[in-house]
Structures are given as C-alpha cells and as structure tokens.
Backbone bond lengths (Angstrom), bond angles and torsions (degrees), N, CA, C in turn:
res aa  C-N    CA-C-N  psi(-1)  N-CA   C-N-CA  omega(-1)  CA-C   N-CA-C  phi
1 X - - - 1.446 - - 1.525 112.42 -
2 X 1.354 117.67 -11.03 1.448 120.52 -177.46 1.528 111.69 -61.57
3 X 1.341 116.67 -22.63 1.462 120.56 179.44 1.514 111.43 -55.73
4 X 1.318 118.11 -33.63 1.457 122.23 -173.85 1.530 113.19 -105.81
5 X 1.334 117.09 13.51 1.469 119.70 -176.36 1.521 111.52 -61.05
6 X 1.330 117.11 -37.12 1.464 120.77 -177.54 1.521 113.39 -102.95
7 X 1.324 116.50 14.28 1.459 119.62 179.18 1.527 110.53 -66.83
8 X 1.338 117.48 136.44 1.469 120.23 175.63 1.527 112.82 -81.73
9 X 1.341 116.53 -1.24 1.461 120.06 -175.21 1.522 111.77 -77.85
10 X 1.313 114.51 140.65 1.458 121.89 172.35 1.521 107.61 -131.03
11 X 1.334 115.71 166.75 1.458 120.77 -178.69 1.530 109.80 -88.25
12 X 1.326 115.52 129.96 1.460 122.46 175.91 1.522 108.65 -113.71
13 X 1.318 116.23 139.51 1.460 120.82 173.51 1.519 107.84 -105.30
14 X 1.322 116.95 122.49 1.459 121.08 -175.30 1.528 110.48 -125.43
15 X 1.317 114.44 168.97 1.456 122.36 177.46 1.517 109.08 -129.57
16 X 1.305 116.69 137.35 1.458 120.41 174.77 1.522 108.69 -65.32
17 X 1.344 115.87 123.78 1.467 120.18 177.64 1.513 112.41 -105.72
18 X 1.340 117.79 -22.55 1.465 120.19 179.31 1.517 109.56 -161.60
19 X 1.319 116.22 152.34 1.464 122.59 172.19 1.521 107.78 -130.22
20 X 1.338 115.57 145.98 1.466 120.06 -179.34 1.514 109.05 -145.09
21 X 1.319 117.46 124.78 1.462 121.52 177.19 1.520 107.92 -80.91
22 X 1.326 117.08 114.58 1.452 122.05 -177.02 1.515 112.77 -84.33
23 X 1.330 116.32 -29.74 1.469 122.27 -175.01 1.524 106.74 -168.48
24 X 1.342 118.14 179.35 1.468 117.95 177.89 1.520 113.46 -56.16
25 X 1.331 117.79 -31.94 1.458 119.52 -174.98 1.510 116.28 -105.71
26 X 1.338 118.31 -4.30 1.460 119.65 -173.83 1.519 112.67 -125.97
27 X 1.338 114.72 140.24 1.455 121.16 170.68 1.529 107.52 -129.70
28 X 1.321 115.64 137.68 1.470 121.49 176.79 1.520 108.83 -102.03
29 X 1.322 114.95 124.39 1.457 121.41 178.02 1.525 107.94 -106.67
30 X 1.320 117.04 122.05 1.458 121.42 174.89 1.518 108.49 -97.16
31 X 1.337 114.82 125.69 1.457 122.42 -179.82 1.522 109.07 -109.18
32 X 1.307 116.40 143.44 1.454 120.04 -179.23 1.513 112.89 -136.95
33 X 1.331 115.66 146.45 1.462 123.43 171.61 1.525 106.82 -178.86
34 X 1.326 117.25 142.12 1.466 120.11 179.84 1.521 111.92 -56.68
35 X 1.341 117.07 -31.45 1.465 119.51 -178.10 1.529 112.35 -69.33
36 X 1.336 117.30 -17.71 1.461 119.22 176.39 1.526 112.15 -67.76
37 X 1.321 117.40 -10.96 1.467 120.15 172.31 1.523 110.78 -62.66
38 X 1.328 116.29 -19.82 1.470 121.10 -178.33 1.521 112.62 -97.23
39 X 1.337 118.50 1.97 1.461 119.36 179.09 1.520 110.01 -89.01
40 X 1.332 116.03 127.06 1.466 121.27 -175.61 1.526 110.98 -69.75
41 X 1.333 118.57 127.41 1.471 121.91 -178.95 1.528 111.37 -90.56
42 X 1.333 117.53 74.55 1.464 120.57 -178.64 1.526 111.71 -73.92
43 X 1.331 116.85 -25.75 1.468 124.03 177.15 1.530 112.14 54.65
44 X 1.333 119.26 -139.67 1.465 122.52 -169.82 1.538 108.76 49.72
45 X 1.338 118.98 -126.79 1.467 119.51 178.83 1.529 110.31 -103.41
46 X 1.326 116.18 35.13 1.468 122.19 -177.59 1.527 111.28 -55.25
47 X 1.332 115.46 123.69 1.453 120.93 -178.44 1.526 110.32 -103.35
48 X 1.325 114.90 133.86 1.450 121.89 175.25 1.527 107.69 -124.60
49 X 1.312 116.58 170.36 1.461 121.70 174.50 1.517 110.03 -105.05
50 X 1.326 116.00 134.28 1.450 119.92 168.75 1.517 107.54 -108.12
51 X 1.316 115.89 151.39 1.460 122.98 -173.10 1.528 107.67 -122.65
52 X 1.320 116.98 107.22 1.456 122.15 -175.75 1.530 109.90 -89.02
53 X 1.322 117.95 123.77 1.460 119.89 -176.98 1.520 112.36 -69.11
54 X 1.311 116.46 145.21 1.460 122.99 174.30 1.527 107.61 -104.50
55 X 1.317 116.76 124.77 1.461 119.73 -178.30 1.511 113.28 78.84
56 X 1.320 117.59 13.56 1.453 120.63 173.08 1.506 116.86 90.79
57 X 1.334 119.30 -4.86 1.462 120.05 -178.08 1.523 109.64 -146.53
58 X 1.343 115.02 170.46 1.453 121.49 -179.31 1.525 110.27 -107.41
59 X 1.342 117.60 148.56 1.469 120.25 174.00 1.521 110.62 -59.11
60 X 1.324 116.46 146.74 1.469 121.16 -175.56 1.520 112.72 -61.38
61 X 1.330 117.30 -29.06 1.466 119.59 -177.13 1.507 114.44 -73.09
62 X 1.321 117.45 -14.91 1.465 121.22 178.31 1.520 108.12 -92.44
63 X 1.321 116.11 107.78 1.461 120.42 -174.78 1.526 110.11 -135.42
64 X 1.303 114.45 154.81 1.457 120.89 -178.35 1.527 110.81 -58.16
65 X 1.325 115.32 141.36 1.453 121.37 177.17 1.509 115.12 97.41
66 X 1.349 117.82 -14.04 1.463 119.41 179.39 1.523 110.23 -65.30
67 X 1.343 118.20 132.63 1.459 119.78 173.72 1.525 109.97 -68.20
68 X 1.323 116.45 163.37 1.462 119.69 -173.73 1.518 112.47 -58.48
69 X 1.308 117.57 -41.40 1.457 118.71 179.62 1.532 110.59 -60.06
70 X 1.337 116.59 -39.21 1.457 120.62 -179.75 1.511 113.50 -71.84
71 X 1.336 117.51 -44.99 1.464 117.38 -177.24 1.518 111.54 -70.68
72 X 1.337 117.09 -31.29 1.466 118.22 176.53 1.530 110.87 -67.53
73 X 1.310 116.58 -36.10 1.469 119.10 176.90 1.527 109.82 -62.02
74 X 1.336 117.04 -45.93 1.459 121.18 178.03 1.531 111.16 -63.49
75 X 1.303 116.32 -41.59 1.460 121.51 -178.45 1.523 111.17 -62.85
76 X 1.328 116.43 -45.16 1.461 119.99 -178.83 1.523 112.32 -68.21
77 X 1.311 117.25 -27.69 1.463 120.26 -178.92 1.527 112.71 -84.82
78 X 1.320 117.29 -5.53 1.461 121.32 179.43 1.526 109.87 -79.17
79 X 1.330 119.18 134.76 1.471 121.01 177.81 1.528 111.81 -54.44
80 X 1.327 115.59 146.89 1.469 120.72 -175.65 1.527 112.45 -52.40
81 X 1.304 117.38 -41.21 1.465 120.66 -174.42 1.528 112.18 -69.90
82 X 1.352 117.43 -14.14 1.463 121.41 -179.26 1.526 112.49 -115.57
83 X 1.328 117.28 -7.42 1.464 120.89 -172.96 1.530 111.17 -73.20
84 X 1.334 118.14 122.87 1.468 120.00 177.39 1.525 111.21 -60.30
85 X 1.328 115.33 151.87 1.458 121.40 178.54 1.522 109.24 -87.59
86 X 1.332 116.40 133.12 1.465 121.50 178.84 1.520 109.70 -97.81
87 X 1.319 115.50 137.00 1.449 122.10 174.37 1.526 108.76 -141.33
88 X 1.329 115.62 149.61 1.462 121.26 178.55 1.523 109.53 -96.61
89 X 1.335 115.77 136.11 1.464 121.81 177.13 1.516 109.95 -139.17
90 X 1.320 115.68 164.17 1.461 121.57 -177.17 1.521 110.30 -98.56
91 X 1.326 115.13 123.71 1.462 121.16 178.28 1.526 108.78 -91.91
92 X 1.333 116.00 75.27 1.466 119.24 -172.96 1.518 112.93 -78.82
93 X 1.331 117.39 -19.55 1.458 118.85 -177.34 1.523 110.25 -142.49
94 X 1.331 115.58 97.46 1.462 121.73 174.04 1.524 108.15 -106.82
95 X 1.317 115.97 140.15 1.465 121.53 178.18 1.526 108.45 -123.31
96 X 1.335 116.40 80.05 1.475 119.44 -175.44 1.520 113.68 -56.63
97 X 1.324 117.13 -38.28 1.467 119.18 -177.40 1.526 111.85 -61.10
98 X 1.325 115.94 -29.51 1.463 120.49 179.61 1.521 112.65 -98.10
99 X 1.345 117.32 -5.79 1.459 120.19 -175.61 1.509 111.57 65.76
100 X 1.357 117.15 42.07 1.458 121.35 -175.99 1.522 111.19 -132.85
101 X 1.323 114.49 155.87 1.459 122.80 176.71 1.516 108.29 -146.58
102 X 1.343 116.51 133.12 1.465 121.32 174.04 1.515 109.58 -100.41
103 X 1.331 116.86 134.30 1.457 122.80 171.31 1.520 108.04 -123.56
104 X 1.328 116.39 125.95 1.457 121.55 176.64 1.529 108.88 -97.51
105 X 1.320 116.48 123.15 1.460 122.85 -177.81 1.519 109.08 -107.67
106 X 1.336 116.07 127.77 1.458 119.82 169.22 1.521 107.43 -85.66
107 X 1.315 116.89 128.23 1.457 122.03 -173.85 1.528 109.58 -91.42
108 X 1.345 114.76 89.79 1.462 120.22 177.23 1.530 110.18 -56.21
109 X 1.323 115.58 148.54 1.473 122.20 173.64 1.524 108.58 -122.64
110 X 1.330 119.86 118.35 1.462 125.13 -6.19 1.526 111.18 -68.73
111 X 1.330 116.20 161.76 1.448 120.72 -176.14 1.521 112.19 -64.41
112 X 1.345 115.75 140.46 1.452 121.68 161.51 1.521 107.76 -85.61
113 X 1.338 117.62 -179.87 1.468 119.54 -177.75 1.526 113.63 -58.19
114 X 1.343 117.79 -44.22 1.462 119.94 -178.47 1.523 111.17 -71.15
115 X 1.345 116.83 -40.55 1.463 120.05 177.44 1.529 110.75 -60.50
116 X 1.326 115.28 -42.75 1.460 119.09 179.45 1.510 112.31 -63.62
117 X 1.348 115.96 -41.20 1.470 118.96 177.99 1.524 110.17 -62.97
118 X 1.329 116.96 -47.30 1.462 121.06 -176.54 1.521 111.57 -63.63
119 X 1.345 116.94 -39.22 1.458 120.33 -178.57 1.526 111.69 -63.36
120 X 1.342 116.19 -29.44 1.457 119.72 -178.43 1.509 114.70 -104.03
121 X 1.341 117.44 3.38 1.477 120.49 -174.54 1.523 110.78 -66.21
122 X 1.328 115.05 141.89 1.453 122.09 178.52 1.530 109.44 -135.95
123 X 1.344 117.56 152.27 1.472 118.99 176.32 1.521 111.63 -51.33
124 X 1.327 114.26 134.78 1.462 120.62 -177.51 1.514 113.15 102.36
125 X 1.348 118.39 -19.19 1.467 121.04 177.48 1.525 109.70 -66.68
126 X 1.324 116.21 144.57 1.462 121.70 179.24 1.524 110.65 -93.45
127 X 1.336 115.33 146.47 1.456 120.81 172.65 1.520 108.31 -146.91
128 X 1.329 116.26 123.85 1.458 120.78 175.45 1.522 108.27 -92.92
129 X 1.327 115.39 143.08 1.456 120.36 178.83 1.515 109.64 -145.04
130 X 1.326 114.80 157.18 1.459 121.81 179.24 1.521 108.53 -115.43
131 X 1.333 115.97 121.35 1.456 121.32 179.71 1.513 110.27 -145.71
132 X 1.336 117.33 170.58 1.463 121.15 -174.87 1.527 112.79 -73.85
133 X 1.314 115.34 132.45 1.462 121.05 175.53 1.515 108.81 -77.30
134 X 1.319 116.10 136.87 1.459 120.58 -173.44 1.524 112.40 -61.28
135 X 1.329 117.93 -30.23 1.468 119.75 -177.51 1.525 112.70 -82.08
136 X 1.333 117.37 -5.38 1.461 120.19 -178.33 1.524 112.83 -83.25
137 X 1.328 117.53 -12.50 1.462 119.00 -176.75 1.521 110.57 73.76
138 X 1.327 116.68 -143.49 1.469 123.42 179.69 1.532 111.58 52.96
139 X 1.331 117.55 60.80 1.468 120.32 -175.55 1.521 115.14 -63.90
140 X 1.338 118.18 -14.37 1.458 119.71 178.01 1.507 113.78 -94.10
141 X 1.335 118.39 1.83 1.460 120.66 -174.84 1.530 110.31 -67.83
142 X 1.338 115.95 126.82 1.451 121.08 -179.77 1.511 113.56 82.70
143 X 1.341 118.06 3.96 1.463 122.60 -179.36 1.525 108.76 -110.11
144 X 1.329 116.37 121.58 1.467 120.60 178.89 1.531 112.77 -98.41
145 X 1.311 117.47 -14.50 1.467 122.25 -179.06 1.529 109.06 -70.67
146 X 1.341 117.46 108.74 1.457 122.78 -178.14 1.529 109.58 -136.77
147 X 1.336 118.34 75.02 1.466 120.71 -174.64 1.518 114.55 -77.46
148 X 1.358 116.10 -14.38 1.454 117.96 -178.58 1.524 110.96 58.30
149 X 1.363 117.82 -133.04 1.468 120.46 -176.28 1.526 113.92 -86.36
150 X 1.329 117.93 12.93 1.473 120.28 -174.60 1.519 111.98 -59.15
151 X 1.313 115.42 138.14 1.467 122.23 174.05 1.527 111.18 -111.16
152 X 1.335 116.44 -7.56 1.457 121.55 174.67 1.517 108.10 -132.44
153 X 1.328 117.11 125.78 1.459 120.08 -176.56 1.527 109.69 -130.25
154 X 1.324 114.31 147.70 1.462 122.68 174.40 1.519 107.57 -115.34
155 X 1.323 116.87 126.62 1.462 122.54 179.48 1.526 107.16 -122.36
156 X 1.333 116.80 120.87 1.462 121.81 -177.52 1.526 108.65 -125.38
157 X 1.334 117.08 128.43 1.465 118.96 -172.69 1.519 111.26 -153.15
158 X 1.339 115.95 143.89 1.452 119.39 163.00 1.530 107.51 -94.11
159 X 1.324 117.83 -174.24 1.462 120.61 -170.98 1.526 113.32 -60.15
160 X 1.325 117.65 -34.19 1.462 119.04 -177.33 1.518 111.75 -62.55
161 X 1.333 116.82 -23.07 1.464 120.96 -179.23 1.526 112.59 -101.91
162 X 1.331 118.21 3.87 1.461 119.15 178.04 1.530 112.61 -58.28
163 X 1.341 120.09 -40.37 1.473 118.35 177.19 1.528 112.70 -58.68
164 X 1.337 116.80 -35.80 1.465 119.43 177.30 1.524 110.61 -67.66
165 X 1.332 117.16 -41.07 1.465 120.70 176.36 1.523 109.67 -59.74
166 X 1.315 116.32 -41.11 1.464 121.24 178.91 1.523 111.30 -62.37
167 X 1.312 117.21 -32.89 1.458 119.64 178.28 1.517 113.54 -81.85
168 X 1.342 116.61 -32.39 1.468 121.11 -175.00 1.523 112.35 -75.36
169 X 1.320 118.29 -48.54 1.462 120.71 -170.38 1.532 113.48 -57.78
170 X 1.344 119.85 -42.35 1.464 118.01 178.51 1.527 113.76 -66.91
171 X 1.348 117.05 -14.41 1.469 119.67 -178.86 1.522 112.77 -84.62
172 X 1.349 117.89 -8.82 1.452 120.83 -175.63 1.522 111.41 -71.47
173 X 1.319 115.54 139.88 1.453 120.46 176.40 1.520 111.31 -70.15
174 X 1.333 117.86 163.61 1.463 121.02 -176.19 1.522 113.79 -64.82
175 X 1.333 117.79 -20.89 1.456 120.02 -179.33 1.508 114.63 -93.97
176 X 1.322 117.63 7.58 1.468 121.52 -176.21 1.531 109.55 -98.48
177 X 1.350 116.10 128.30 1.459 121.70 174.70 1.525 108.65 -97.86
178 X 1.310 116.25 130.07 1.465 120.47 -178.54 1.521 110.60 -117.49
179 X 1.333 115.08 137.96 1.451 122.28 167.15 1.522 107.09 -111.29
180 X 1.327 116.96 127.67 1.463 122.38 -175.32 1.519 108.57 -117.70
181 X 1.334 116.41 120.50 1.457 123.03 177.15 1.526 108.28 -108.66
182 X 1.318 117.11 122.39 1.458 121.59 -175.52 1.520 110.83 -122.35
183 X 1.322 115.88 125.54 1.459 121.21 167.99 1.519 107.72 -92.39
184 X 1.343 115.89 141.18 1.461 119.16 -178.25 1.520 110.61 -149.61
185 X 1.322 114.83 153.19 1.454 120.15 172.51 1.509 111.00 -82.61
186 X 1.338 116.84 -34.73 1.458 122.43 177.28 1.523 108.83 -137.02
187 X 1.328 116.13 150.83 1.460 120.61 178.16 1.520 110.97 -62.47
188 X 1.333 117.29 -31.12 1.465 120.42 -178.94 1.523 111.39 -64.64
189 X 1.335 117.75 -34.31 1.461 119.71 177.62 1.526 110.57 -66.93
190 X 1.331 117.44 -43.85 1.468 120.52 177.80 1.520 110.98 -63.35
191 X 1.314 117.52 -32.56 1.462 121.51 -178.19 1.521 112.70 -67.15
192 X 1.326 118.18 -15.61 1.468 119.30 177.52 1.521 111.35 -64.83
193 X 1.328 117.68 -16.17 1.463 121.19 179.48 1.526 112.64 -98.56
194 X 1.331 118.34 3.46 1.461 120.35 -174.12 1.527 112.58 -55.82
195 X 1.319 117.83 -34.32 1.465 119.27 -176.43 1.518 112.71 -68.87
196 X 1.356 117.75 -28.51 1.472 119.21 -179.12 1.526 112.34 -99.14
197 X 1.328 118.04 -20.31 1.466 119.58 179.47 1.524 112.09 -86.60
198 X 1.315 117.86 -11.43 1.464 120.77 179.98 1.523 110.28 -55.45
199 X 1.317 116.24 131.81 1.458 121.08 -179.70 1.509 113.95 92.30
200 X 1.323 117.65 -7.25 1.461 122.50 177.58 1.526 109.61 -110.25
201 X 1.325 116.14 161.98 1.459 121.42 174.70 1.523 108.19 -79.25
202 X 1.331 117.13 121.95 1.472 122.11 -173.36 1.520 109.95 -128.96
203 X 1.333 116.17 134.39 1.462 121.91 171.06 1.516 108.07 -126.27
204 X 1.317 116.60 131.24 1.462 122.83 177.22 1.525 107.81 -115.85
205 X 1.326 116.14 130.95 1.461 120.31 176.52 1.527 108.12 -127.40
206 X 1.325 116.69 126.13 1.461 121.81 -179.95 1.529 110.21 -81.76
207 X 1.341 115.65 146.65 1.467 120.41 -177.64 1.520 112.60 -68.38
208 X 1.321 117.33 -36.89 1.469 121.24 -179.50 1.518 112.19 52.97
209 X 1.318 116.16 43.18 1.457 121.03 173.36 1.509 116.40 89.57
210 X 1.339 119.64 -8.32 1.466 120.12 178.89 1.529 109.40 -81.55
211 X 1.312 116.45 164.99 1.468 121.23 -175.87 1.525 111.17 -65.12
212 X 1.328 114.64 148.54 1.454 120.68 -179.07 1.516 112.60 -57.34
213 X 1.325 116.43 136.34 1.450 122.65 179.78 1.504 114.09 93.50
214 X 1.332 118.37 -19.34 1.459 121.78 -177.79 1.525 111.39 -67.52
215 X 1.324 116.54 -47.34 1.461 120.32 179.84 1.522 110.92 -64.20
216 X 1.331 116.59 -37.94 1.466 119.56 -179.72 1.522 110.82 -65.13
217 X 1.330 116.76 -44.19 1.463 120.18 179.28 1.524 110.62 -61.22
218 X 1.335 116.92 -38.42 1.461 120.05 178.01 1.522 111.05 -64.72
219 X 1.326 116.94 -40.16 1.460 120.43 177.91 1.519 111.61 -63.16
220 X 1.337 116.19 -43.97 1.464 120.18 178.77 1.527 109.61 -61.77
221 X 1.347 116.94 -44.31 1.461 120.13 178.97 1.515 112.30 -60.32
222 X 1.335 116.73 -42.64 1.463 120.46 178.87 1.520 111.38 -64.60
223 X 1.335 116.29 -41.35 1.466 119.74 -179.63 1.529 110.81 -64.90
224 X 1.320 116.34 -42.62 1.458 119.81 -179.33 1.526 111.73 -67.53
225 X 1.336 117.49 -33.51 1.462 120.03 177.55 1.516 110.95 -60.37
226 X 1.338 116.55 -33.19 1.465 120.47 -178.45 1.522 112.88 -92.79
227 X 1.330 116.64 -36.76 1.469 119.90 -171.22 1.528 113.98 -118.60
228 X 1.328 117.63 -2.22 1.454 120.43 -173.90 1.519 114.12 -59.74
229 X 1.320 117.65 -41.75 1.465 120.17 -178.92 1.518 110.91 -62.67
230 X 1.336 117.28 -43.27 1.462 120.61 178.52 1.527 110.88 -65.90
231 X 1.348 116.56 -38.91 1.464 119.73 179.09 1.525 110.63 -64.50
232 X 1.332 116.68 -43.22 1.463 119.91 178.77 1.528 110.77 -62.94
233 X 1.327 116.40 -41.19 1.453 120.54 -179.36 1.512 113.67 -68.53
234 X 1.337 117.15 -20.88 1.461 120.52 -179.64 1.513 112.65 -75.22
235 X 1.323 117.71 -15.58 1.464 121.23 178.52 1.519 111.82 59.29
236 X 1.339 116.91 -126.65 1.461 121.62 -175.99 1.518 113.06 -71.57
237 X 1.339 117.01 -8.41 1.469 119.55 178.69 1.532 112.03 -84.28
238 X 1.351 116.02 0.07 1.466 120.64 174.97 1.518 109.15 -119.18
239 X 1.332 115.37 144.94 1.469 120.84 177.57 1.519 108.50 -148.42
240 X 1.329 116.76 138.95 1.468 121.86 178.07 1.519 109.93 -123.95
241 X 1.317 114.92 141.74 1.468 122.93 177.95 1.520 106.97 -134.02
242 X 1.331 117.34 125.53 1.460 121.12 -177.29 1.520 109.95 -140.47
243 X 1.324 116.65 134.90 1.465 121.29 179.82 1.521 109.18 -142.24
244 X 1.339 115.38 133.62 1.464 120.50 -178.07 1.527 108.56 -165.79
245 X 1.318 116.30 -158.26 1.466 122.25 -179.43 1.532 109.71 -63.54
246 X 1.332 116.53 139.45 1.467 121.43 -167.09 1.523 114.30 -61.88
247 X 1.346 118.22 -34.34 1.463 118.96 -177.63 1.524 112.65 -74.12
248 X 1.338 118.06 -9.98 1.467 121.56 178.93 1.526 112.30 -90.49
249 X 1.321 117.34 -7.85 1.467 120.06 -171.62 1.521 112.23 -68.03
250 X 1.323 118.25 -41.42 1.465 120.23 -179.95 1.526 110.70 -60.40
251 X 1.333 116.39 -39.29 1.468 120.00 178.44 1.526 111.13 -65.13
252 X 1.328 116.64 -42.27 1.464 120.02 178.18 1.523 111.03 -61.19
253 X 1.315 116.66 -44.69 1.466 119.67 179.19 1.521 111.12 -60.22
254 X 1.335 115.07 -40.52 1.462 119.19 179.96 1.526 111.03 -63.16
255 X 1.313 117.82 -38.23 1.461 120.96 178.50 1.528 111.27 -60.86
256 X 1.317 116.79 -43.41 1.467 119.91 179.37 1.529 111.05 -68.45
257 X 1.331 116.26 -38.50 1.464 119.94 178.08 1.522 111.02 -63.05
258 X 1.333 115.99 -44.56 1.463 119.91 -179.96 1.525 111.97 -65.49
259 X 1.334 116.72 -23.29 1.466 120.73 176.62 1.531 111.24 -86.14
260 X 1.342 116.78 3.03 1.467 123.45 176.66 1.535 113.11 65.48
261 X 1.318 115.38 30.25 1.465 120.35 175.15 1.520 108.10 -90.06
262 X 1.319 116.79 129.03 1.464 121.71 -176.51 1.522 110.65 -57.84
263 X 1.329 118.25 135.32 1.472 120.56 -175.85 1.522 113.60 -59.68
264 X 1.341 118.09 -28.86 1.463 119.30 -179.95 1.533 112.15 -73.40
265 X 1.346 116.90 -7.77 1.465 120.24 177.46 1.525 111.79 -99.79
266 X 1.332 115.51 13.57 1.468 120.58 -177.87 1.523 109.18 -135.81
267 X 1.315 116.42 132.89 1.469 120.85 170.45 1.525 108.00 -120.82
268 X 1.340 116.79 123.32 1.456 121.79 175.27 1.519 108.56 -123.73
269 X 1.329 116.17 144.78 1.464 118.71 -176.43 1.524 110.94 -152.99
270 X 1.331 115.37 136.77 1.453 121.32 173.58 1.513 110.31 -79.96
271 X 1.333 116.45 126.35 1.461 120.82 -179.01 1.527 113.09 -104.88
272 X 1.347 116.28 -13.26 1.469 118.16 178.77 1.517 109.13 -162.11
273 X 1.347 115.57 165.36 1.460 122.77 178.66 1.523 109.45 -110.94
274 X 1.314 116.76 130.61 1.461 121.13 177.42 1.520 108.79 -83.67
275 X 1.320 114.53 85.05 1.464 122.45 178.31 1.527 107.83 -125.27
276 X 1.342 117.31 170.48 1.467 118.39 -177.55 1.520 114.21 -54.34
277 X 1.370 118.16 -30.24 1.445 120.40 179.13 1.518 112.95 -94.86
278 X 1.364 118.07 4.04 1.463 122.47 -179.45 1.525 110.46 49.86
279 X 1.310 115.43 57.79 1.448 119.76 -173.94 1.531 111.38 -71.98
280 X 1.334 115.75 134.35 1.445 121.34 173.55 1.539 108.20 -76.71
281 X 1.327 116.17 154.56 1.470 120.84 -177.27 1.525 110.34 -65.83
282 X 1.307 115.15 140.71 1.458 121.98 173.77 1.512 108.20 -141.29
283 X 1.327 116.64 171.39 1.462 121.33 171.05 1.505 108.97 -156.69
C-alpha cells in the first residue's frame, strides 16, 4: 500500500444528475455532489478511478473522504463477490464551482462493465470515484500529457481516448501546431470532437470491421513515413501522444523508434483491452 501513501486522491461519492447521448457510440454522464467542489480540475488527460458497484450497492467501509491508501485497503479486503470494479477514466471537464463533473463513456460493443453501467445510468444513480483533492497540490497527478517546449504535436486516439483529446487540445498554447489522428467506428463519433479539433489538422479513419487500434496504427505509420524525419530533427520541439487498444502499443512504440524519435518525446498508453467483454483498462 506504500505506493499510494502520497497520493492526492480521495474517494468522492457522487450522483448521476444528467445523461446525454452525444453520438451512436458516446454517452455523457454528469455527476454531482457538493464535495466535488474539492476535486482538483487538472483536465488535459487527467485520469481518475471510477468504482462500479457489484449487486447495486457499495460495501460500508468504502466512504467518501477516504484517501487512496485507505480506500484501496478497504477495497482489497472486500470479498470478491462484493468488491466494486475499478476502471480508469478521463476527467476532462470538472466544474468545482458547481460541484459537477462530466464523464464521456464510449459504449463498447459488446459492453464492458463500465460501458454497460453508462448505457443504463439514470439520474439518481450513485457512482464513487477517486480523484485528486484540491488542497493536496500535485497538479500533474494523473496527467500523462507532458509536451514540454514542443511547438508541433501529434495526437493519435481511438474513441476510448477521445475524452483525453477533448481535454488536451484546449490546453495548447497559441504557437503550437497539432495534428490529430482519430480512429472511429462511425463518422458521427469522431464528429463529437469537432468543436475542439477546429483549427487543427485532423484525419479520421473508420475501422470498417478491422480490430480496434489497427486503423490508428496505420495512420501513425503513414504520418511518420511523411513527417517522421522532420519530427525527429525537431528534437524537444516535437511531442507525440497516442492511446488505443493495449496490444497495439508495442507496435506504435516501434514505429516511433524506427523514425528515430527520442522515446522521451513520445507517450503511448493502452486505454482498453480487446477481449470478448471489451474491458476498459484498470489497475
């Protein structure tokens, strides 16, 4: 448990206040609670944990305000049949002044546990989550986006990472040029990002029945074939961020390595597992 001794995350208990279908594949769940005024809005690709109840309720030992080390201890001691399922999600839009948080869920087919919960969520449903307390500091906690002095960035994502793209793009400085590569099952799902991708170079490629992450890897390979030498030569002024299905990550890393781009100028991350239940990433 020492891993989480200095974590700024605490457990929040929230209630679904609204749901909105954004596209065929996306639903936005708005969560509310006065205690969310204390959750730090780091945004960008800020990752938090959501805790999905098993059997409709949470164990009594899991309560709002527990620090991460404490709630993980309680969680691990809970019998398997009652232990809530943990999943990682991107908190791209927190509104502390209103005590609200939006989470955008991509609805895998077939549903994974989080997709299934989101598809059936209704106002009044409870959801516990772990996020950084505003008084704890550590503004980079849970954020992997670290472009440093880059003035040219490549962002590659399938739908599971669209919320992170939504958080990252508004954070870019006026002198930063972004290229955004999006894999999608339908054009309507990619269009949910139109408001934040406007003004950037964007390519959307539909899967057309191939396995998740395959189209994205092909797009990255094509981009590097044309621009990889210039990106490598830019050194610290270039940065790449890519997130997709976990088994595709090694291939993506290899593409950047073969293009001679320094590994510290690239962040790649698995956001989901391509299994029969389309499981979202957890740890």
